[in-house]
C-alpha positions in Angstrom: -72.8 26.1 49.0 -73.8 29.7 46.9 -70.7 31.8 45.7 -69.7 35.1 44.6 -69.2 33.2 40.9 -72.1 31.2 41.0 -75.1 33.2 41.7 -76.8 36.0 39.7 -79.7 38.0 39.9 -81.0 40.8 37.3 -80.7 44.0 38.1 -84.9 44.1 38.3 -85.3 41.6 40.9 -82.1 42.4 43.1 -81.4 43.5 46.7 -82.0 47.0 47.7 -78.6 46.7 49.8 -75.7 44.6 49.4 -73.5 44.1 53.2 -70.5 43.2 51.3 -67.7 42.5 54.3 -63.9 42.2 53.6 -61.8 39.8 55.6 -58.3 37.9 56.6 -57.8 36.0 59.0 -59.8 37.8 61.9 -62.7 35.0 62.3 -62.8 35.6 66.2 -64.2 39.6 65.3 -65.7 37.5 62.1 -67.7 35.4 63.8 -69.6 37.3 65.9 -70.2 40.1 63.5 -71.4 38.4 60.7 -73.6 36.9 63.5 -75.4 39.8 64.3 -75.5 41.1 60.8 -77.6 37.8 59.4 -80.0 38.2 62.5 -81.2 41.9 61.3 -81.2 41.2 57.7 -83.0 37.8 58.0 -85.0 39.5 60.0 -86.3 42.2 56.9 -88.0 41.0 53.6 -87.1 38.0 52.3 -84.8 38.8 49.4 -84.2 42.8 50.3 -80.4 42.5 51.7 -77.8 40.2 50.5 -74.6 39.9 52.4 -71.1 39.1 50.4 -67.8 38.1 52.3 -64.6 37.8 50.6 -62.2 36.2 52.0 -58.4 37.2 51.8 -56.4 34.1 51.4 -56.2 33.2 54.8 -55.3 30.4 56.8 -57.1 30.2 60.0 -60.2 28.2 58.9 -62.7 31.5 58.2 -62.9 29.5 54.7 -64.2 26.5 56.3 -66.6 28.2 58.7 -67.7 30.5 55.8 -68.2 27.4 53.1 -70.8 26.2 56.6 -72.4 29.6 56.7 -73.3 30.2 53.6 -74.8 26.4 53.2 -77.2 27.6 56.6 -78.1 31.5 55.5 -80.1 31.8 51.9 -79.3 35.6 52.2 -75.1 34.4 52.2 -72.9 34.2 49.7 -69.4 33.8 50.1 -65.6 34.3 47.7 -62.5 33.5 48.5 -59.1 35.4 46.9 -56.7 33.4 44.8 -53.8 35.3 47.5 -53.5 37.4 49.3 -54.6 40.7 47.8 -54.6 43.5 50.8 -57.0 45.2 52.6 -57.7 48.2 50.0 -57.6 45.5 46.9 -60.7 43.4 49.2 -62.4 46.2 49.4 -61.7 47.8 46.1 -62.8 44.7 44.3 -66.8 44.3 46.3 -69.0 46.8 44.8 -68.1 44.8 40.9 -69.4 41.3 43.3 -72.5 43.0 45.2 -75.4 43.2 43.7 -77.5 45.9 45.7 -78.6 48.6 44.6 -77.0 50.5 47.6 -73.7 49.0 49.5 -72.0 49.4 52.8 -69.0 48.2 52.8 -68.4 46.8 56.3 -65.0 45.8 58.4 -64.9 42.3 59.7 -64.5 43.5 63.7 -67.5 46.1 62.9 -70.8 45.5 64.8 -74.1 46.5 64.2 -76.0 48.0 66.7 -79.5 46.8 67.9 -82.0 47.6 65.3 -79.4 49.8 63.0 -80.3 47.8 59.7 -84.2 48.9 60.0 -82.9 52.0 60.3 -80.8 52.4 57.2 -83.3 50.5 55.6 -85.7 52.8 56.4 -83.5 55.9 55.4 -83.2 54.2 51.8 -86.2 54.7 51.1 -85.7 58.3 50.8 -83.2 57.6 48.1 -80.2 59.7 49.2 -77.1 59.2 47.6 -75.8 58.1 50.6 -76.0 57.7 54.0 -73.5 58.6 56.7 -73.5 56.5 60.0 -71.9 57.4 63.1 -69.8 55.2 65.3 -69.2 54.2 68.7 -65.3 54.0 69.2 -64.3 50.5 70.9 -60.6 49.5 72.3 -59.2 46.7 70.5 -60.3 44.3 73.0 -64.0 45.7 72.4 -64.3 45.6 76.3 -64.4 49.4 76.5 -65.8 52.8 75.0 -65.0 55.7 74.2 -67.5 57.8 72.9 -68.8 58.1 68.9 -66.5 59.0 66.3 -68.5 62.3 65.7 -71.6 64.6 67.2 -74.4 65.7 66.2 -77.5 66.4 68.3 -79.7 65.0 65.4 -79.9 63.2 61.5 -78.4 66.1 59.3 -79.2 66.5 55.3 -75.8 67.1 53.5 -76.3 68.5 49.7 -72.5 69.4 49.3 -69.4 68.1 50.4 -68.3 71.1 52.9 -72.0 70.6 54.7 -71.2 66.7 55.0 -67.3 67.6 56.5 -68.9 70.4 59.0 -70.2 67.2 60.8 -68.2 64.4 59.6 -64.5 64.3 60.2 -61.2 64.2 58.3 -60.5 60.5 59.2 -64.1 59.7 59.4 -64.0 59.3 55.5 -61.3 56.9 55.5 -63.8 54.9 58.0 -65.1 52.8 54.8 -68.2 50.8 57.4 -69.2 54.3 58.1 -70.6 54.3 54.8 -74.1 53.3 52.8 -74.2 54.5 49.1 -74.9 53.9 45.4 -73.2 51.2 44.5 -72.1 53.6 41.7 -70.4 55.6 43.8 -68.1 53.7 44.7 -64.7 53.2 43.4 -65.4 56.6 41.1 -61.8 57.8 41.3 -59.3 56.5 38.4 -56.7 54.1 38.5 -53.5 56.5 38.8 -55.3 58.1 41.2 -56.0 54.8 43.0 -52.2 53.9 43.0 -51.5 57.3 44.6 -52.6 57.7 47.3 -52.7 53.6 47.9 -49.0 53.6 49.0 -50.9 56.1 52.5 -53.8 53.0 53.0 -56.1 56.4 52.1 -56.8 55.7 48.6 -61.0 54.5 50.2 -60.9 57.9 51.9 -60.2 60.0 48.3 -62.9 58.1 47.2 -65.1 58.9 49.2 -64.5 62.7 49.4 -64.9 62.5 45.6 -68.4 60.4 45.9 -69.7 62.8 48.7 -69.1 65.9 46.2 -70.2 64.8 43.8 -73.9 63.7 45.6 -76.5 65.9 45.8 -78.2 64.2 48.8 -77.2 62.9 52.3 -78.3 61.7 55.4 -75.4 61.8 58.7 -76.6 59.6 61.4 -76.7 61.3 65.4 -76.7 57.7 66.7 -74.5 55.2 66.4 -76.1 52.6 64.6 -72.0 51.1 65.1 -69.4 49.9 67.2 -66.4 49.7 65.7 -63.4 47.9 67.3 -60.3 50.2 66.6 -57.0 47.5 66.3 -53.6 49.7 66.1 -52.1 50.1 62.2 -49.7 47.3 63.2 -52.4 45.1 62.7 -52.7 45.9 58.8 -48.5 46.9 58.8 -46.1 45.7 60.4 -43.5 48.7 59.2 -46.6 51.4 59.5 -45.0 55.0 59.8 -48.0 57.2 62.2 -46.7 60.4 60.4 -45.5 59.4 56.8 -48.8 57.5 56.5 -51.3 59.3 57.8 -50.2 63.0 58.3 -48.4 63.4 55.2 -51.0 61.2 53.2 -53.9 63.3 54.5 -51.9 66.2 53.6 -51.6 65.3 49.4 -54.7 64.3 50.0 -56.6 67.9 50.8 -54.2 68.8 48.2 -55.6 66.9 45.6 -59.4 67.5 46.4 -58.2 71.1 46.2 -57.2 70.9 42.9 -60.0 68.7 41.9 -62.2 72.0 42.6 -64.2 69.4 45.3 -62.7 71.3 48.3 -61.8 75.4 49.2 -58.4 76.4 50.6 -60.2 77.7 53.9 -61.8 74.4 53.6 -58.4 72.4 53.0 -57.0 74.7 56.1 -59.6 74.4 58.6 -59.5 70.3 57.7 -55.2 70.0 58.5 -55.7 72.7 61.8 -58.0 69.4 62.7 -55.4 67.0 61.8 -52.4 68.4 63.9 -55.0 69.5 67.1 -57.1 66.2 67.5 -54.1 63.8 65.6 -50.8 64.7 64.9 -49.7 65.9 68.7 -51.2 63.7 70.6 -49.1 60.8 68.3 -46.0 63.2 68.8 -46.4 62.9 72.4 -47.3 59.1 72.9 -44.6 58.7 70.6 -41.9 60.4 73.1 -43.6 59.0 76.2 -42.6 55.4 74.5 -39.4 56.6 73.6 -40.4 56.0 69.9 -40.3 59.6 68.3 -38.2 60.7 65.6 -38.1 64.5 65.8 -36.4 65.2 62.6 -38.2 62.9 60.4 -41.9 64.3 62.1 -40.4 67.4 62.0 -39.8 67.2 58.3 -42.8 65.8 57.0 -45.1 68.3 59.2 -42.8 71.7 58.4 -43.4 70.9 54.3 -47.1 70.5 55.1 -48.0 71.3 57.1 -46.0 75.1 57.6 -49.5 77.6 57.1 -51.2 76.4 60.4 -51.2 78.3 63.4 -51.3 74.9 65.2 -47.9 73.7 63.8 -45.9 76.1 64.9 -47.9 77.1 68.4 -48.7 73.0 69.2 -46.9 70.4 67.0 -43.5 72.8 67.4 -44.0 72.8 71.0 -44.8 69.6 71.7 -41.7 68.1 69.9 -39.6 70.4 71.4 -40.7 71.7 75.1 -41.4 68.5 76.9 -43.1 70.5 79.9 -45.7 71.5 77.1 -47.1 68.5 77.0 -49.5 68.4 79.8 -50.9 71.8 78.4 -51.2 70.5 75.1 -53.4 67.8 76.2 -55.9 70.4 78.0 -56.6 71.9 74.1 -60.1 71.2 72.8 -60.0 71.1 69.4 -63.3 72.5 67.4 -63.4 72.5 63.8 -63.3 76.3 62.9 -65.0 77.1 60.1 
């Protein structure tokens, strides 16, 4: 059996691409996802792509199943953590375990579409810094889809962060499965910055913003190359608070990126407006309908971090305090104004 600890290969003969998958107690989804990955890998030139799976000390039989799979598939290497180090911790260690020139961190419940790997490898021959892969979104049971993560008529090239974020939505920057990049472009933020945003679950998103901001050339796909299951946030954290994690955390992340000179004030304002119009207001309406809304807490976060946005005053506040405006708010079609 091949494990991460026992196999080595020189850089000269290493794979072009590592597809590296962190997993924890989701054998139902991993078994489907990994089967598709291995099928596509084994259709390519031997040694061109390796697959690495890091299992996060689960107790649902995933490790025993992975051991059997590793015996049958030469391209697969497996690793088991001695204890659960958290979802982001598991993602964070995989670049150091992988050997490919490029790295594709893939969620264990994300599924390659037909021909996706061949298209990715063809793009990598053009020597980009990164690829941003569009995604077809599905519900948590994988029964219905709800459109793609972004809209683009054709594949696009990006040479700056501003060019990339004109197409790629804010939270897609943290959807790690969407990104294939040079391996050294992962884990580019320092430990204090990682820790600062880890508490909101946004360290991977900030890391991606920084790496794209430092890149010279990327490709953004128009067609979806993945289908992604959208699990409820509580599947990761039972104490998940949407406004605290996504809304407040995003504002802090955008402030950091502006301070680092990676985003202009104009780009930050556009991103904040998008967060309010595409995500915050929907959450307000959902929580109010379910009787879960802590109005004072939501207003405190929104008012502190988004007071300068027109959408705070004309969309979010009315949604918080005037229920009759909810249906009108739903009719608004958000667009990213630049």
